[in-house]
N, C-alpha and C positions, 0 to 999 in steps of 0.2 A: 449375554454380552451387551454392552452399551458404549456409545461413543461420548467422550468428554474431551473437547478440544482436539488435540492430535494424539489422543490415547484411545485405545479400545480396552475396556475394563470388564473383567469377569464379575458377574453378579455374586460369585462366591465371597468376594471380599466384603460385601455388605450383608450377606445372608449367614455366613459362618462366623463362629466365635473363636477367640484365641487370646490367651494371656500366658506369656512365658512362665514356666514353672521350673526354675533352675534347681530348686531343691529336689525335684523329682527326676529330671533328666540329666542333671550334672553338666549342662552345656554341650550335649551330644552333637549339636549341629556344627560345632567348631572342630570336632575330632572324628566324626564319622563321615563317610562319603568317599568319593573318588576324585574330587577336584577341589581346588582352592576357591576362595571367594571371588566371584566375578568382579572385574575392575573395568573402568573405561580408561582411555588414554590419559586424561587429566589426572585421574587417581593414581595411575602408575607413576606419573611424574612426581606427584605429591609424596608417594611412598619413598621414592629415591631421596627427595629433599629432607624428609623428616626422620629417616632411618637413624641418623646419629643420636637424635633426641629420644627415639623410641627404644633403641637398643638396650639401655640400662634396665628397662622394664621386662625384657624378654628372658626366656629360659636359654641355657647354653645350647640345647639341641636346636632351638629355633634360630639362634644366631648362626650356628654352624651351617644350617641349610640355606639361610638367606645369603650368607657370605659365599656359599658354593653356587647356588642357583641364581641369586639376584633378589632384589626386593619384590620383584614380580616375575612371572613366567608366562610363556605363551603355550596354550594347550595344543593338543594335536589337531583341534578344530580351528586353530588360529585365534582363539579368544584369550584375552589377558585375565590372569587370576593370581591370587597369592600362592606362594610356594607351599609345599607340604613337607612334613617330616615323615619319612617312611610310607609315603602314599596314604597318610591318614590325617594326623593333626595338622591344622593350619600352622605354619611356622610362627605366626604371631600369637598363638594361644599360650596362656599362662594358667596356673592353677592356684586357687586359694587354699587355705588350711583344710577345708573340707573336700579337697580334690575336685572342686567345681571348675570347669573350664571358663575362663574369662578372656577378654581381648586385651592384649598388651598395648595395642594402639589406643584403645579406649582408656586404659589405666593411665597412660601418658597424658591423654587429654584431660582426664579427671583431676590429675595432679597439677595441671597448668603448664606442663612442659611443651605441649603443642596446642594448636587451636583447630585441629581437624579431628572429629570424633572417631570415625572409622569408615571403611568403604560403605557406600550407600546401599550396596546389595545386602550387607550384613544388617545394617540399620533397618532395612525394609522387611527383613524376613519375618513371616512366611510368604511375603509377596515377592515374586520375581518379575522383573521387567525385561522384556526382549525388545530390542530396538530394530525397527525395520526402516526402510528408506522414507516411507510416508507417514508412519505412525509408530507409537510405542504400545506394546501389548502388556497389560497389567494383569497378572494372574496369581492365583493362590497356589502355592507349591505344597501340596499335601504330602507329608512324610510321617510314617508311623512313629518315628522317635519323638514326635511332637504330640502324641495322643494325650499326654497329661496336660499339655498347654491347651488343647482343644477342650478337654473336660473342665479345666479351671475357667476358661473363657465362657463356656456355656453356663457353668454354675454362677458366675458373676455377671453374665450377660454383657460381655465386651466383644462387639463385632471386630473382625480383623482390622477394618479401616480405622477404627478408633484406637486400637492397640498401637498401630504404626503411624499415627497422625503426624508426629514430629518428623518422621522419615519421609512421609508422602509430601509434606510441605517443603522439606529440604529438596526433594527430587523435582516436584512439579509446581511449587509455589502455593501461596496462601489462597489465591483466588480459585485455583483448580480444586483445592481441598474443600473450600466453601461450596463450590458447585457440586462436588461429590456428596457432601452432606445433604444438599437439597434433593439429589437423585435418590439417596438412601432413604430419606424421609418419605418421599413419594412412593418408593418401592415398598417400604414397610406398611404404609397406609393401605396400598393396593392389595397387599398379601396378608392383611390381618383378618382372621375369620370373624364374621359377624354373628352374634348370638341370635 
């Protein structure tokens, strides 16, 4: 772990490789698991505001759950998250012709209907950020459904922090990311074997 501003960062995000391989996993992170996508209070408000524009992009099952549960829910631990369909699929998930799970919010964004891409927790994955009163913990969330993404990242030599660059800049800012790149370069230099 190392500190970067008001964040404590796991070295895994610079040491491990990752590149989403949707053709292999089918977007399993949006349909497996036992909780919706983590949200902060501002994102919960955004979902309420944009829902009418996102709704045309969603499946009828997702619309039914959102209209029953709300655009966001509170977990048993008091955390905000997206609602689920039958305790599995995110209510905002849609499928393409190949049955690959996609984000309905992101599809609305890509079409120009809204100007908010998707929850930052989804954008950051496989990084998870846990907020504490004094700092944010930035960790790699290793999940076996992403083994193909790890293999592809290793093959193409894409470290996690580079894969999620856009999301990290969105969450922490450009200067934070540039500082992370400097730490990563020093870390790599220090850990490169010498012949």
